[in-house]
Backbone bond lengths (Angstrom), bond angles and torsions (degrees), N, CA, C in turn:
res aa  C-N    CA-C-N  psi(-1)  N-CA   C-N-CA  omega(-1)  CA-C   N-CA-C  phi
1 M - - - 1.458 - - 1.530 109.26 -
2 I 1.322 115.80 125.11 1.459 121.78 177.93 1.523 108.69 -113.54
3 T 1.322 116.13 125.99 1.463 121.98 177.27 1.509 109.49 -116.62
4 W 1.328 115.85 132.70 1.461 121.09 167.50 1.522 107.28 -103.90
5 L 1.330 116.67 124.88 1.462 120.74 -179.73 1.518 109.30 -118.27
6 F 1.328 115.61 119.38 1.463 122.62 178.95 1.525 108.89 -102.56
7 G 1.337 115.38 126.82 1.455 120.74 -172.33 1.509 109.90 94.29
8 S 1.339 115.13 45.84 1.465 120.51 -168.46 1.511 114.98 -84.80
9 S 1.319 118.50 -8.57 1.466 119.56 -170.01 1.528 114.33 -79.93
10 S 1.319 118.08 -20.35 1.466 119.43 -176.37 1.515 111.61 -70.66
11 E 1.334 116.63 157.36 1.467 120.78 176.36 1.524 110.62 -61.38
12 F 1.327 116.57 -36.55 1.459 121.33 178.21 1.527 109.88 -59.08
13 S 1.316 116.38 -49.65 1.466 120.20 -179.18 1.523 111.39 -65.44
14 Q 1.329 117.04 -42.26 1.452 119.96 -179.22 1.529 111.65 -62.97
15 N 1.314 116.48 -35.22 1.462 118.90 177.84 1.523 111.17 -71.97
16 M 1.334 116.96 -35.80 1.456 119.22 173.33 1.533 110.75 -59.30
17 I 1.315 115.96 -44.15 1.457 121.08 -177.59 1.524 110.94 -58.69
18 K 1.331 116.55 -38.38 1.458 120.74 179.66 1.525 112.47 -59.79
19 H 1.342 116.35 -27.83 1.459 120.30 -172.54 1.527 113.25 -110.47
20 L 1.331 116.80 8.76 1.467 120.28 176.21 1.522 109.57 -94.11
21 D 1.302 116.40 140.41 1.453 120.35 178.17 1.523 110.62 -79.64
22 G 1.321 116.18 162.15 1.450 120.93 175.39 1.525 113.57 74.30
23 D 1.321 115.71 -158.49 1.457 121.98 -177.44 1.530 110.25 -94.34
24 V 1.316 116.40 135.29 1.460 122.05 178.12 1.529 108.59 -117.06
25 V 1.319 115.77 117.54 1.458 121.19 175.41 1.524 107.32 -92.95
26 Q 1.331 116.38 122.19 1.462 121.02 -173.39 1.525 111.07 -98.32
27 F 1.334 114.09 130.93 1.461 121.05 177.92 1.527 108.92 -126.65
28 G 1.323 115.13 136.32 1.458 120.47 177.71 1.517 109.77 -153.99
29 R 1.316 116.68 -172.66 1.464 119.67 -175.81 1.532 112.21 -65.18
30 S 1.338 117.28 -17.09 1.459 119.67 178.27 1.527 112.28 -75.44
31 N 1.328 117.92 -22.25 1.475 119.54 -178.51 1.535 113.30 -134.38
32 V 1.331 116.54 15.16 1.462 121.44 177.11 1.513 109.22 -131.42
33 S 1.320 117.58 137.00 1.460 121.83 169.06 1.512 108.17 -102.91
34 Y 1.325 116.28 116.82 1.455 121.12 179.17 1.528 112.13 -89.21
35 H 1.322 116.92 0.55 1.464 118.96 -178.03 1.529 109.51 -69.95
36 P 1.327 117.84 133.02 1.471 120.40 -176.92 1.520 114.80 -54.25
37 A 1.317 117.23 -35.57 1.463 120.31 -178.81 1.528 111.88 -67.47
38 D 1.341 117.06 -19.68 1.460 120.83 -175.38 1.525 113.02 -101.70
39 V 1.326 117.39 -11.45 1.466 119.83 -168.45 1.524 112.64 -59.31
40 K 1.316 118.06 -49.82 1.463 120.83 -176.48 1.523 110.90 -60.59
41 D 1.332 116.82 -47.91 1.466 119.80 -179.63 1.519 110.88 -65.76
42 W 1.340 117.02 -37.83 1.460 119.58 179.69 1.524 111.03 -62.77
43 I 1.324 116.63 -42.27 1.459 120.39 178.24 1.526 110.14 -63.19
44 E 1.318 117.34 -45.41 1.462 120.64 -179.41 1.526 111.60 -62.64
45 D 1.323 116.59 -40.03 1.461 121.01 -175.43 1.531 113.13 -79.94
46 N 1.334 117.33 -29.03 1.456 120.07 -169.64 1.529 115.10 -118.33
47 I 1.317 116.95 -21.17 1.462 120.89 -172.59 1.519 113.38 -112.45
48 S 1.316 116.05 -37.06 1.470 119.82 -169.55 1.525 113.07 -59.33
49 S 1.327 117.61 -32.56 1.463 120.73 -177.33 1.527 113.05 -87.07
50 L 1.313 117.50 -8.46 1.458 120.88 -177.61 1.525 110.94 -81.73
51 E 1.330 114.45 151.03 1.458 119.49 172.34 1.532 108.71 -64.43
52 S 1.306 116.67 140.44 1.459 120.73 -178.11 1.526 110.56 -60.32
53 P 1.328 117.80 138.02 1.463 120.24 -179.06 1.526 111.28 -76.23
54 D 1.318 114.86 159.97 1.458 121.02 169.63 1.536 110.25 -90.65
55 R 1.317 114.59 -28.29 1.469 120.01 -176.30 1.524 108.66 -140.83
56 V 1.334 115.75 135.44 1.457 121.82 172.67 1.528 107.57 -121.23
57 I 1.321 116.30 129.29 1.464 121.36 179.00 1.520 108.33 -119.97
58 F 1.337 116.28 127.50 1.455 121.85 173.99 1.529 109.02 -107.51
59 N 1.329 115.87 116.55 1.469 121.30 174.14 1.525 107.95 -130.30
60 I 1.320 115.42 53.90 1.467 121.98 -175.62 1.523 109.96 -83.39
61 N 1.311 115.54 130.00 1.465 121.25 -177.49 1.528 110.98 -66.23
62 T 1.328 116.50 126.76 1.465 120.81 178.68 1.522 112.69 -90.63
63 G 1.340 117.18 -8.35 1.454 120.00 -175.43 1.519 111.52 73.91
64 M 1.311 116.21 -179.79 1.470 121.48 179.32 1.525 109.99 -81.09
65 V 1.297 116.16 136.26 1.462 121.49 177.34 1.523 108.85 -104.05
66 Q 1.325 116.31 117.68 1.455 120.76 178.00 1.516 109.82 -81.51
67 E 1.326 116.01 131.39 1.458 120.46 -178.54 1.534 110.95 -88.77
68 L 1.318 115.69 160.86 1.465 122.10 179.33 1.526 110.74 -69.86
69 P 1.349 116.46 145.87 1.470 119.07 175.19 1.523 110.25 -71.81
70 T 1.299 115.62 160.00 1.470 119.90 178.97 1.523 109.89 -143.98
71 P 1.336 117.08 141.87 1.466 128.27 -1.47 1.525 111.19 -70.11
72 L 1.292 116.42 133.20 1.451 122.53 -172.24 1.522 112.49 -59.35
73 H 1.313 116.71 -33.78 1.460 121.72 -176.34 1.530 111.98 -64.89
74 D 1.338 117.59 -19.69 1.466 120.68 -177.95 1.522 113.26 -86.23
75 F 1.314 117.24 -0.34 1.464 120.85 -176.07 1.525 110.75 -117.56
76 D 1.322 114.67 158.64 1.461 120.23 178.89 1.527 110.03 -61.50
77 S 1.327 116.47 127.42 1.467 120.15 -173.56 1.530 112.30 -69.24
78 T 1.332 117.29 -32.88 1.458 119.75 178.98 1.523 110.56 -65.83
79 E 1.331 116.61 -43.94 1.471 120.12 178.30 1.521 110.58 -66.14
80 S 1.322 116.39 -38.74 1.467 119.37 179.43 1.526 110.56 -65.17
81 F 1.335 116.67 -37.84 1.460 119.01 178.56 1.532 110.90 -65.75
82 Q 1.334 117.06 -35.88 1.455 119.77 177.60 1.529 110.69 -61.52
83 I 1.323 116.39 -39.40 1.472 120.29 175.20 1.516 109.95 -65.99
84 F 1.327 115.97 -44.85 1.456 121.53 -179.03 1.524 111.81 -58.50
85 N 1.327 116.63 -37.83 1.460 122.21 -174.75 1.524 113.05 -86.06
86 K 1.333 117.11 -18.79 1.466 120.41 -171.00 1.531 112.06 -65.36
87 W 1.334 117.69 -39.31 1.469 118.83 -178.14 1.518 110.99 -59.84
88 W 1.360 115.63 -37.40 1.468 120.05 -179.05 1.530 110.48 -73.05
89 I 1.327 117.66 -44.61 1.467 121.62 179.02 1.525 110.17 -59.20
90 D 1.345 116.63 -42.53 1.461 120.94 -176.97 1.526 112.48 -69.90
91 N 1.331 117.97 -23.47 1.462 119.88 -171.22 1.526 115.15 -120.69
92 R 1.316 118.03 -3.52 1.468 118.46 -175.29 1.528 111.75 -66.06
93 N 1.342 117.95 -32.09 1.459 119.55 -179.35 1.519 111.69 -64.47
94 Q 1.356 116.24 -47.59 1.464 117.85 -178.03 1.526 111.20 -70.71
95 L 1.333 117.87 -30.22 1.465 119.97 175.71 1.525 111.17 -66.86
96 F 1.318 116.75 -41.71 1.468 119.72 177.10 1.515 110.90 -67.06
97 F 1.335 116.88 -38.20 1.462 120.56 178.42 1.524 110.61 -59.90
98 K 1.329 117.45 -47.89 1.461 120.78 179.85 1.530 111.04 -61.78
99 T 1.321 115.79 -41.74 1.459 120.21 178.25 1.518 111.00 -61.40
100 S 1.330 117.08 -44.86 1.465 121.53 -177.52 1.517 111.53 -68.37
101 L 1.320 116.82 -44.34 1.464 120.15 -177.07 1.533 110.95 -64.55
102 V 1.322 117.04 -45.56 1.457 119.10 -178.56 1.527 110.92 -67.52
103 D 1.327 117.01 -37.42 1.458 119.57 175.44 1.538 110.54 -60.06
104 Y 1.315 116.95 -40.17 1.470 121.29 176.62 1.520 110.59 -62.30
105 L 1.329 117.34 -44.09 1.466 120.93 -178.97 1.526 111.53 -65.86
106 I 1.325 116.56 -33.51 1.465 119.84 178.06 1.521 111.15 -71.60
107 N 1.329 116.16 -48.26 1.464 120.18 -169.18 1.529 114.82 -92.83
108 K 1.332 117.44 -22.60 1.465 120.40 -177.79 1.525 113.00 -111.67
109 K 1.329 117.16 -25.69 1.466 121.02 179.24 1.523 112.74 -111.03
110 D 1.336 116.50 -4.00 1.461 122.42 178.42 1.530 112.01 52.02
111 L 1.321 115.71 46.56 1.467 120.16 -177.96 1.524 113.41 -57.08
112 P 1.353 120.45 -37.92 1.472 118.86 -179.73 1.525 114.49 -59.04
113 S 1.317 117.94 -20.39 1.470 119.98 -178.93 1.531 111.92 -75.35
114 N 1.323 116.64 -14.78 1.469 120.90 175.98 1.530 107.95 -78.63
115 P 1.327 119.82 113.18 1.462 120.66 -172.97 1.520 114.22 -66.58
116 N 1.331 117.58 -16.17 1.466 120.43 -177.02 1.523 113.14 -112.05
117 H 1.329 116.88 17.45 1.462 118.34 -174.97 1.525 111.60 -74.09
118 Q 1.337 114.92 157.36 1.471 123.25 175.03 1.521 108.93 -143.50
119 V 1.325 116.64 140.05 1.460 122.35 168.73 1.529 106.05 -122.88
120 V 1.324 115.69 113.97 1.463 122.12 -166.59 1.523 110.07 -114.76
121 Y 1.312 115.97 125.81 1.463 121.50 175.67 1.523 109.06 -108.47
122 I 1.336 117.08 115.31 1.455 120.47 171.28 1.522 105.59 -77.93
123 T 1.331 116.31 110.65 1.461 121.79 -169.55 1.522 108.89 -139.99
124 S 1.293 117.60 -146.99 1.464 122.78 177.49 1.521 109.24 -136.04
125 Q 1.319 115.66 146.72 1.459 120.17 175.73 1.527 112.21 -89.65
126 I 1.334 116.81 3.47 1.459 120.37 -171.42 1.530 112.12 -64.58
127 S 1.329 117.84 -30.65 1.460 120.15 -178.34 1.517 112.51 -77.02
128 A 1.321 117.01 -15.62 1.464 121.19 175.22 1.515 111.59 -92.15
129 D 1.323 116.57 -10.74 1.463 122.70 -177.54 1.529 108.41 -99.40
130 H 1.314 117.29 114.60 1.465 121.04 -176.03 1.523 112.67 -91.31
131 N 1.323 116.49 20.97 1.466 121.48 177.94 1.535 109.64 -59.28
132 P 1.338 118.49 125.78 1.473 120.43 -179.76 1.518 113.41 -59.44
133 E 1.322 117.55 -14.49 1.466 120.90 178.43 1.523 111.26 -58.20
134 W 1.348 117.02 -26.65 1.461 120.80 -175.53 1.530 112.25 -99.62
135 K 1.326 118.20 20.58 1.467 121.26 -174.33 1.520 113.54 -64.62
136 N 1.322 118.38 -22.25 1.464 120.90 -178.56 1.531 112.91 -95.27
137 L 1.323 116.65 13.49 1.464 120.93 179.72 1.531 110.69 -114.98
138 Q 1.315 115.91 42.32 1.461 120.34 -174.56 1.522 112.47 -59.03
139 L 1.322 118.33 -45.30 1.465 120.09 -173.54 1.531 110.66 -72.33
140 Y 1.336 117.47 -39.91 1.466 118.71 177.26 1.528 110.40 -65.04
141 K 1.320 116.08 -40.76 1.469 119.41 178.59 1.534 110.76 -65.21
142 T 1.320 117.23 -36.00 1.464 120.72 177.55 1.525 110.42 -64.00
143 L 1.343 116.53 -43.20 1.461 120.52 178.46 1.519 110.90 -59.51
144 R 1.320 117.68 -46.86 1.457 120.38 -177.17 1.528 111.37 -71.25
145 A 1.323 117.32 -28.02 1.460 119.64 176.68 1.523 111.19 -64.63
146 V 1.330 117.91 -28.03 1.461 119.73 175.94 1.528 109.95 -65.78
147 D 1.340 117.53 -37.68 1.468 120.10 173.57 1.524 110.70 -56.56
148 Y 1.328 116.06 -42.14 1.467 119.92 -179.28 1.529 111.29 -60.49
149 E 1.329 115.40 -41.46 1.464 118.27 -178.70 1.529 110.89 -65.91
150 L 1.325 116.80 -37.45 1.467 119.71 174.48 1.525 109.71 -59.37
151 I 1.320 116.24 -46.36 1.465 121.16 -178.64 1.516 110.86 -61.96
152 W 1.336 117.27 -49.95 1.468 120.47 -177.56 1.528 111.16 -62.47
153 N 1.332 116.31 -42.03 1.466 119.71 -179.13 1.521 110.95 -64.12
154 Q 1.323 116.10 -40.78 1.458 119.64 -179.88 1.522 112.07 -71.79
155 R 1.326 117.77 -34.71 1.463 120.08 175.67 1.533 110.45 -64.55
156 A 1.324 116.51 -33.22 1.458 120.16 177.31 1.529 111.81 -67.73
157 K 1.334 116.58 -17.36 1.458 122.16 177.17 1.531 111.23 -99.58
158 N 1.332 115.51 23.24 1.469 122.93 176.44 1.523 113.14 67.57
159 L 1.324 116.20 26.53 1.456 121.15 176.28 1.527 109.02 -99.09
160 N 1.308 116.71 136.22 1.463 121.11 177.09 1.526 108.99 -83.03
161 A 1.329 115.12 73.21 1.455 122.52 179.39 1.521 109.02 -101.27
162 F 1.328 116.33 140.40 1.464 120.83 178.23 1.530 109.69 -159.83
163 G 1.328 115.12 162.65 1.454 121.10 -179.53 1.514 111.50 -109.17
164 I 1.323 114.99 152.86 1.460 121.94 174.33 1.518 108.54 -131.33
165 C 1.323 115.69 129.20 1.455 121.94 178.90 1.519 109.84 -106.89
166 P 1.345 118.06 120.80 1.460 119.62 175.71 1.528 112.73 -75.21
167 A 1.321 116.65 7.13 1.479 122.62 -178.99 1.518 109.57 58.48
168 A 1.331 118.25 -137.04 1.467 120.47 -174.91 1.522 111.87 -69.85
169 N 1.331 116.42 -16.29 1.459 121.02 176.68 1.531 112.14 57.79
170 T 1.314 116.33 40.05 1.461 120.23 179.90 1.523 112.11 -78.13
171 R 1.333 116.41 -16.88 1.464 121.53 177.69 1.527 108.38 -129.85
172 P 1.336 116.85 69.06 1.462 120.12 -168.49 1.526 114.31 -60.87
173 M 1.324 118.10 -35.69 1.466 118.42 -177.71 1.527 110.91 -70.57
174 E 1.318 115.90 -41.63 1.460 119.32 178.82 1.523 111.16 -66.28
175 W 1.329 116.32 -42.13 1.455 120.17 -175.61 1.528 111.57 -74.04
176 S 1.325 117.83 -36.07 1.464 119.80 177.96 1.522 110.48 -66.97
177 E 1.326 117.25 -36.99 1.466 119.89 175.30 1.531 110.70 -64.65
178 Y 1.327 116.13 -42.91 1.471 119.87 179.95 1.526 110.76 -60.68
179 I 1.334 116.87 -43.79 1.461 120.51 -179.74 1.520 110.25 -63.08
180 A 1.344 117.44 -45.11 1.461 120.55 -179.67 1.518 111.48 -60.15
181 V 1.310 117.07 -43.06 1.469 120.70 -179.14 1.524 110.36 -66.20
182 Q 1.339 117.20 -43.22 1.465 119.99 -178.19 1.525 111.38 -66.02
183 L 1.321 117.55 -33.49 1.467 120.22 178.11 1.526 111.11 -60.20
184 Q 1.325 115.93 -29.69 1.455 120.27 -175.20 1.521 113.84 -91.48
185 Y 1.313 116.68 -27.42 1.464 118.53 -169.10 1.522 114.58 -121.74
186 S 1.301 118.26 3.77 1.459 120.13 175.37 1.524 109.63 -125.82
187 N 1.300 115.25 162.45 1.464 121.39 -172.71 1.522 110.79 -88.24
188 M 1.308 116.84 58.53 1.464 121.21 -170.87 1.524 111.74 -72.08
189 G 1.320 114.89 140.53 1.450 121.80 176.98 1.513 114.86 90.91
190 K 1.311 118.02 -14.93 1.465 120.35 -176.72 1.520 111.98 -74.33
191 D 1.323 117.08 -39.69 1.465 120.85 -177.68 1.517 113.59 -116.03
192 H 1.330 117.98 -11.01 1.461 121.79 -176.79 1.520 109.87 -139.30
193 W 1.339 115.85 149.33 1.457 120.39 -176.95 1.527 113.07 -105.37
194 L 1.337 117.18 -10.33 1.461 120.56 -177.28 1.521 109.11 -148.18
195 Y 1.338 115.00 137.80 1.448 121.78 -179.29 1.532 109.16 -130.72
196 G 1.327 115.92 143.01 1.458 120.82 174.89 1.507 110.29 -126.46
197 V 1.328 116.75 128.23 1.462 120.15 178.82 1.529 109.01 -69.18
198 A 1.332 115.39 133.90 1.461 120.95 -179.16 1.520 109.39 -139.41
199 D 1.325 115.50 143.57 1.470 121.61 174.38 1.521 107.58 -94.21
200 T 1.320 116.36 113.25 1.470 121.35 -176.05 1.520 112.50 -83.29
201 G 1.319 116.96 -7.47 1.468 120.61 -171.62 1.512 111.32 95.65
202 N 1.323 115.29 -19.66 1.463 121.89 176.75 1.518 111.01 -120.69
203 G 1.317 115.61 27.32 1.459 120.56 -177.84 1.512 110.83 116.95
204 L 1.317 115.64 -179.65 1.461 121.55 -177.78 1.524 110.94 -87.29
205 D 1.321 115.34 147.50 1.451 122.20 175.21 1.522 106.85 -150.62
206 F 1.326 116.39 176.48 1.460 121.19 178.00 1.518 110.44 -107.33
207 V 1.332 115.59 138.07 1.461 121.00 157.72 1.517 105.02 -81.30
208 R 1.322 117.06 130.93 1.463 121.89 -173.13 1.524 109.87 -116.59
209 W 1.316 115.71 134.19 1.455 122.09 -177.07 1.524 109.62 -111.42
210 S 1.319 115.81 124.01 1.457 121.24 173.30 1.523 108.60 -88.62
211 D 1.327 117.82 -167.03 1.445 120.37 -172.56 1.524 114.05 -51.70
212 W 1.315 117.08 -56.66 1.467 119.55 -175.89 1.524 112.87 -132.31
213 E 1.315 116.67 16.69 1.451 118.40 179.62 1.515 109.70 -145.19
214 K 1.294 114.80 158.00 1.451 121.27 -179.84 1.507 108.85 -96.56
215 T 1.331 117.05 126.67 1.460 120.70 177.46 1.507 109.06 -128.34
216 I 1.296 116.53 142.38 1.472 122.04 176.10 1.516 106.96 -113.37
217 L 1.331 116.98 120.60 1.456 121.71 -178.32 1.511 109.98 -109.67
């Protein structure tokens, strides 16, 4: 089993690596250029000669997303637009990188032909949860919804792509270990496109999201 992990420098990622089977190739800002102008050359120079992975994990830091002030009408519209646009400016490079890399793996490495492949996005389930409690997190929810579109588009291309949300991540070492173990021993992505780690009171489990509804199994 070969895993490529992007965003490897965090403690969360490093703990996942400890509990993943096989070989893990680590990628981070120290050895990856996420700039759009560099993506094609970076793939050719660093990826093309490598054996195709069985699993790709993206845990790329999105940074803090500043939300819009409210009531919006009481604030300067130019300043508000700068806030509105910042989440996209800060994250468009890594979103394009993920899009380009996975497209390469589909069309040049034929990743879908590997019956056990996985493409895993460490993301958030908040954009799939319509709870009014999150009404003031429009920009963060918009950012995470873009992850969903990547997942859905890639699943339509016969790729086993899915997202995993560590939820509040109050116990990152325990939850990262749980995610790593589940990736190896459960049939993730076959029936659900999004998972959220949850403490049931009797241990950890996943909240599982089907196409347009939330189901707990």
